C-alpha positions, 0 to 999 in steps of 0.5 A: 503544476506538480504536487507532492502527496504523502501516502501510506500503505501496509503489508499484512500477511495471514497465518500462511505467510500470504500477503493481502492485496486489493484489486484497485478500480482506478487501474484494474491492477493489484496493490498494497492497501493504503492511501493519502495521509490527511492533514494533522494525521501521523503516518501510522494513524493514516495507515491504520485508517486507510487500511481499515477503510479499504479492507475492513481490518484493524491492524497494528503497525509493526515496522517499516518496509520502506519509503518510495518516491522518485520519478527517475527511479521507477516511481512515475508521476501520476495524473489525478483529476486535480493535478500531476502528483509525485507520491511519497509512499511510506510502506509499513509492516502490519499485523491484523488485530480484528475485523473481517475482509470487506471490499471498499468502493475503491476496490474490485476485490481483496485477496491473499497471495503467496510470494510465488503466485502474485497477480498482475500488480501496480508498477514497482510493487515487486520492488517493495515486496522484495524489501518486505520478503528480504527484511530490508528497508527500501529508500528510493 
């Protein structure tokens, strides 16, 4: 059985225009902080909750980067313990309001990275970041 699950994440930068990424424990690669939207939750509320849980930062949502899905477009199905899943990843733009960086149980570490010095990332994060930096909206 294949399930479809909506997820949301946010790209947040610091005063040096470096973006915040997390090194995930599930794949040992760097990715954009976020997670699954819960029933009854809006996209923005889910994004703010997940971002706070994974980074310790409260954010406001300032826009959209894109909506990414599509196994035939480079966003493969993912195997989870309970199902094979097609993720619909809604990536937003965010701005830090308050808080201090705090690594969650889902991550090895958090770090800010410049556009020219990005770490090894979750597949297709480059495409999402291209939309972010080019200020274009990606829909896949």
